[in-house]
C-alpha positions, 0 to 999 in steps of 0.5 A, a space after each residue: 548458219 552463215 553459210 545457210 543464210 548467204 546461200 538462201 539469199 543468193 539462190 534468192 537473188 538468182 531466182 529474182 534476176 531470172 524473173 527480169 525480163 528486161 535485160 537486153 536479150 530477152 529470153 523466150 525459150 520455145 515460144 512461137 515467134 509471135 509470142 516472143 515478139 510480144 515479150 520483146 515489145 514488153 521490154 522495150 515499152 518497159 525500158 522506154 518509162 519515164 515514170 510509173 506508179 505500182 502496189 507490191 507485197 511480198 510474203 516470207 514463210 518458214 516453216 518446219 522449224 523446232 521451237 515455239 516459232 515453228 512457223 514464221 510469216 513475214 508480210 510487206 504491203 507497199 506502193 510506189 512512185 517515180 518519174 523523171 528519169 530513164 530507168 534503164 540508163 540509170 542501171 547501166 550508168 555504172 558500167 565500165 566506170 571507175 568509182 568517182 565517175 560512178 559517184 558522179 553519174 549517180 549524183 546526177 541520175 539522183 538529182 533528175 529522179 523523183 520518187 516515194 516509196 511506202 511500205 508496211 511490214 507486218 510481224 507475227 505476233 510470235 515475233 512482235 511478243 519476242 522483240 519486246 512488249 512494246 513491239 509494234 505489230 507492223 512498221 512503216 516506212 515513208 521515204 521520198 526522193 524529190 531533186 536530189 534529197 532523200 526524205 524518211 517520215 521519222 512519225 511512222 516509225 515512233 513505236 521503235 523507240 527513236 530519240 525524241 528529237 527524230 520526228 516528222 519529216 527529215 531530209 538528206 541531200 544525197 548529192 551533195 553527200 556522194 560528192 563527200 564520199 566520191 573521194 574517200 571512195 576513190 581508191 576503190 577504182 574500176 568498179 569491176 574490182 569489187 570482191 564479189 565477181 560480176 555474173 557476165 551476159 553468158 553466165 545469165 544466158 546459161 541460167 536460162 537453160 533451166 527455164 521454160 516459158 509457156 503462153 497461158 490463156 490470155 486474160 482480159 485483154 492481155 498475154 499471160 507467160 509462165 516461166 518455170 524453173 528446172 532445178 536439175 537442169 539448171 544445177 547441172 549446168 557447167 557454166 551455172 555451176 562455175 559461175 555460182 561457185 566464184 560467187 560463193 568462194 568470194 563470200 569465204 565458202 570453199 569449192 567443197 561446200 559449193 559442189 555439195 550444194 549443187 549436188 543436192 539440188 541437182 539430185 533433189 529437183 523438187 528441193 528448190 522451185 521457182 515459177 514466175 507469172 507476167 500479165 502483158 497488156 496486148 495494146 500497150 505491151 505494158 507489164 500489168 502485173 508480174 508475180 513469182 513464187 519460190 520454195 526451198 527445202 531447208 533440210 536439204 540445203 543445211 545437209 549439203 552444207 554441213 549444218 546440223 540438221 537435227 529438228 530441221 529434216 522438214 524445214 522449208 522456205 518459201 517467198 512469193 510476190 507480186 508487183 502490179 502497176 497502176 499507171 505509166 508515165 502519167 503519174 501524180 507530182 512528187 513534192 517535198 514534204 513541206 517544212 522538212 529540214 534538209 542537212 548535208 552527210 556532215 550535218 548529220 554525222 554530227 546530229 547522230 554523235 551529239 544524240 549518242 553522247 552522254 549528257 551530264 
């Protein structure tokens, strides 16, 4: 089962990476030059944002499973706002840095970044019941990041049985925490020395060879683009196979396992599908909405990884999500929760230790 979960996660991440059109090289496929110009202009416009507000939703669905919970659906909805930093600069800050420099840069970026995020996970009745009679039907996570301090609202998590001491808003000084952690992580050296090999720009461009992109009918002053994955072409590509196999082997899977997975998907292209839709405003070139839908035949995947498939022949996994922007650059001021206590990393560890210690 570990192999199955690992491959599902990596395939999902691969699909989302393919969906990201804000890299240095914009994928245009066979689009006309004027259509490609829209994508390039949009990539530049979105990269230049210093703030934005958006709403999002994500749905995960597993069906065809054996047992009482033959179908399971999880829904996540929420909204978020950020301001005060170049998001592309944040994404590139760890390039070619050693760990100490990266931690310092991360602290500086966090100190300049303000954000808030609220997300709600809705649990299906079957899963909530399995968690216990007092399990909540939904879980809300309320977070803020203001001037280098991360805040969490414990009141929205009260249904999870947290200690009574955890109530209201609480903050952690993230900048000082990174400063404390940097010496401990310094021996890790070059950021490129992680166990999981980094995918090169060449690898990512090879992955796009299995993608086609089409401009659809315009929608209320916006261009609509649809990207579709040709699974057979993608999983037959030698460069993609090598890059993906190196990722799997870094996680303890053998080359034989990875080859079997690629062969299964290459021979059954409908076993993995991915589509993405991007709606771009033709005046500002900002993305209005970005959505995707992904499906996977778990029976085919399990057979390829050598997992037991009895009762799973028709099992499927599907994921779909949408991000809708509601404001760009001119966003509401994000403020720290009034009166919220702020602790350092050491103080947090001491507090957690005291909560878990047996009481006399």
